[in-house]
Structure formats: C-alpha cells, structure tokens
C-alpha positions, 0 to 999 in steps of 0.5 A: 814628271817621271814617265814609267812604262809597264815593260820596265823593271823595278829595282826592288833590291835597290829599294830594300837597300835604301830602307835598310840603310835608313833604319840602320842610320835611324829615325830620330825622335823629338823630345816630346816632354811638353807634348806628353804633358799636354796630352796626358793633362787633357786626357785626365780631364776627360777621365775625370768627367768619366768618373764624376759624371758617369761613375766610370772609375777606370776607363779602361775597364770595358766592364765598368764602361758597358755598365755605365752605357746600360744605365744611360740606356735604362734612363735618359739615353734609350737610343744607346741600347739600339746602337750598343746592344746587339740582341742576336748576340746578346752583347754590348760593345762601346767600340769607335764605330758605335761611338761615332754613331752616338757622336752623330746623335750628340751623345755627350758620353760618346764624345768624352770617351772617344777623346779619352781613348784617342788621347790615351793611345797618343800618350801610349805611342809617345811613351813607346817611341821614348822607351825605344829610343837610343842614347842619341834619340833614334829608333831603329825599327826592324824592317820586314816585307810583306807577301805583296812586298810592302814595307812593314816596321816593328819596334816601333810599328811606325806604319800604324802610328797616326800620321799627324802624331808621327809628324809631331815625334820625328825630326831630321837626323841633324838640326841642319835639315828639313823633312818633306813628305811626298804623299801619292794621293788615292794610290790603290784605287788610282792603280785599279781604275787605270790598270782595268781602264775604267773610263767612267772613273778615270774622268774623276781621278784629276779632280779633288777628292776621288771618294767625294766624286764617286760619292756625289755621282752615286748618292746625288750629294757630297758626303759628310765626313762619316758618310765619306769614311763609310763610302771609302771603307766599302769601296776599298772592301769591294775592291778586295772582293767583299760580298753585298751582305758585308757591305750592307752590314757595314754601312750604317749611315748610307745605303751599302746596297747602292754602293754594291750595285754601282760597283758591280755595274762597272763592267771592268770591276765586275769582270776582274772580280769574276777573273780573280774569283775563278782563280781562287776556286781554281787554286791559282796562287801565281799573281804578278804586278803591272811590271811583271813582279812575281808574287805568290798568294797563300790564302785558302782555296776559294774566296779567301784566295780570290780576295788576295788575287784581287789585292796583291796585283794592286798593292805589289804595283804600288810597291814597284812604283816606290822603287822607281821613284826611289831611283828617280830621286837618286838620279835627279839629285845626283844629275843636279849635284844635290846628292849630298843634300837630299836623302830618303828618310823613310817610307810609309805605305804610299808616303815618302819622307825626304831630308833635305839640307837647310843649305840647300833650301836657303840657296835655291828657296822653298818653291824651288825645292817643292817644284824639284820634289813634284817633278821628281815624284809625280809619275805616269805609267804608259798612258794612264792618268798621271798620279798626284802627289801632295808635297808638304813639310813635316811638322808638328800640329799646333793643338791637340784638336788637330792632333786628334783628327782621323788621318783618313787620306 
C-alpha cells in the first residue's frame, strides 16, 4: 500500500506528461461491427414496437412521444399525467427521471422508450468512435484540465461514455497486452469524510457499499436500486452546498428532508458548509487541496462561489492523488523490472486503465499481477481510513442487457 502524507508535493507536471503521451500514442478502438449490428437490431425492435403499439413514427421526436403519452394519460394509464405533466409550468416531459418513475409502476411504454433511447445513444457512441478513428484504428482525444485540475477529453469525450460501453470498445495498443482497470471506490466522499475527520461516517468507509450503509442507518432498511441512486445523488448535491428545497424536490422515492436533516446534523459537515458559505459571500476565491495545490474559484459571489469552495478542494485532492499513483506505478514497475511491460493507458476520473504485457502475465500469473496492482494503487493519506480499489480486466460485456445497465459506481 502506498503511504501518502499531506506534506507531500504532487507531481502534476509528470501526470500531465503521462496523459499527453498516452493520447498522442492513441487509444485503440476495437472493430465494433458485430456489436453495432446487435445494438441496431435490438434498437429497431423497440422502435417498431413504439410505432406499432403507440403510434410513435419517430421516437426521436419529443412532440410525437409526448402526444402518445397524453393519449395514454387520457385513456388507460391516467397516472402518466401525474408524473409527466407539470401543471405549474404547463409542460410535459418524458426525460429519464420520469421514465424511471413510470417503470417503478411497471408502465410498458416507459420500458420500451427507455430501452430505445439507451440503445440509440450506445449506437451513436459507437459510430462516433468509428468516425474519429485514424487509419490504424486509434483515437487521439484532445486533453484539457478543469479548474480543479480534473482531466477532460474531447473528440472523443471519453469521460462521458458509460464505462461498460467504453470497455466494449477499447482494446490494448497491441495484441500482446491486456488492459486492467483500477477503480478508486467512492473517492470523493472518502476524501470529504476523512478530510473533515467525521468519525461517525469513517466507521462505514471500510464496509461494502458506503451509500447502502448510510442509507440503512438513516432510513432503517437497505435501499433498492432507485432509492440508492436518489440517495447518492442527494448526498453528492449536499456536499456541493445544495439547499433543502432542492433536495426535497429532487427526491421522488425517499424523504429528502430526512437526508438533509441528517446531513446538517453531522457537526463537521455543517461547519464545513458554513466555512465555505462565509468564503463565498466574502468573495474569497483562493482554495487549496489537502496537499497545498493552489486552485482559483471563479463562481459568482455568494452561494455559487461557496459551492465551488466546497467542491474544488475535494476534486483537486483527487487529482493530486492520481499524480501520486501515477508516480508510484512508474517507481514500482522500474523497481521490479516491469517498466517495459506495464504502462498507463489512460485516466478516467477516479479510474486508471493500465496496459500489461501478456508475457509478464504468463510469467508471474494473473494472481501476482492483480496483487502487484492492488499493492501499487491502494493508498492511505496520513492516518485516514485507507482508500480501496477494485481491480478488474477490461473486457466487453457478454450481452446487451448488461451493456445497458447504469454504470453508477
């Protein structure tokens, strides 16, 4: 395990060089011809159902979709009106959130339309990657860095692609290597909880399912999939300074008031929000990470600036951690004589993709490779609860239903 101290200096120049070298060399995209046909055939089945059963000739037309929903609301499915129509705004919507609510009620059109949209987006992503490939099958994204130092890619926007879809597209640069993913679990809440020394929450960091543990403590039962997603979204919004009104409005399946009140009743979180709010209304723009990396907030004075003060320190610390892990991979690979056989492939928020030669895997075995990655990338800052990582091979999914599931964690 890598031991990091808050007095250490991140090597952001080295991290940027690694990232830029990687995209210059390129990310290789697999031949997705068969996958695209599979996606398109299934998408077209949902499209035909929307046409034949609900009279929606063009599922991409919001006007046609809403008209079909109106007819169902006036007829056999009146609950659609309550969910999809906002009387105050006199507006209909069939966005993903509304479809999720309808699926909870097992309304068939919600499943069909949702599946069509997911598959249509996947097909669009696959086509975009194909369009951007060079003659050798590589994409070379444009790299930029956000205000917190977070890595962004464009052309293609790799950060915005569902992980399971991306994993079904990318392959090693040569056929003699294998890609491994190292995913830092719950990085941002982990940083926040440790940074503020929240003893009541640090006790659940090592347990399986941070959000499940907090949800059970606050609501008395384990969450279902939708409850968990809503809870996670609310928690993250609160760590960025969201108001009680916003949380209550966003929560459709759980009590947002309970989440807000429990959050506010954690003294360390409440004090942190007050500190950042004071900076926001005091027009204080300077901010720094745990390791002293200087950041500059640019929001409007007041709560917009306060939310950045809450957010930037956490996100920036995550980038600093990435630089330490990048250096540690290079150091440990060189120390063991693996430096020609293990290379960073690319970085995706709190996930690192590493390319490892098959010769090394054959020589020391898969278990030893995974042990090396675990020891290299698991890390602890000062006396914080150590961060956990999930190690897995990067490989395409076996069926469309798995490809379509939400990449939530």
